[in-house]
Phi, psi and omega in degrees: 000116182285136173227154170239135185232111171277159180201160177106348179298165175159191185266133177211143181290150175306138185091356181274187179225150176228152175234115181268147180227149178215110177257132181259144181219160181124190176274083186266127170274316178199161179236118174272236181294150180230150177222165167241126173238168175218154182221118174265158180304127174083003181231158179284152169309126181231144180285135173247343181189142172222154177212130172286175175295333182267006174093011171290126185243158169210154183212145172290158182301336192290339182233350181309130182089343177251324179251149183218117171271150178210174180210159177233100185290327181291337174258008186047046185223138178242149188227154171229104179271123178242111179251167179044059185287145184243153171312321183288354175280351179301132188174158159282133182254138181236134165262152183217139184212151176268112190236133168264130192245139170280131159243241175272356175207179180270120180280161170302156179296137171228159180280128175236146187227140179283169181284346182089151181231134179278128173241119178247130181242111184201141174272000000 
């Protein structure tokens, strides 16, 4: 059973920093693109960062210049470094990845999601 587990969330003051991690485990053949999304109360889930297997990244204007996504393919892990945090960054952050899983054979790639980690930015 493939699982994604986020860690690193918590309470931070405005202007502070947090580093989120998301580790994939299970019978994994390969991981393609990896993503971070967030969802604030009363709002729709939004993409905040993506990274391809080769390291190409993209960000929306709301976090560009403040957030950095990276990955360690040897550890099946994706990271999100968040700097200069603002109250509007408060949300549950989820990692997501396209993963090919082993059964008795290698399955086509499917999307997997973590359970989410709470990030609260408040003074």
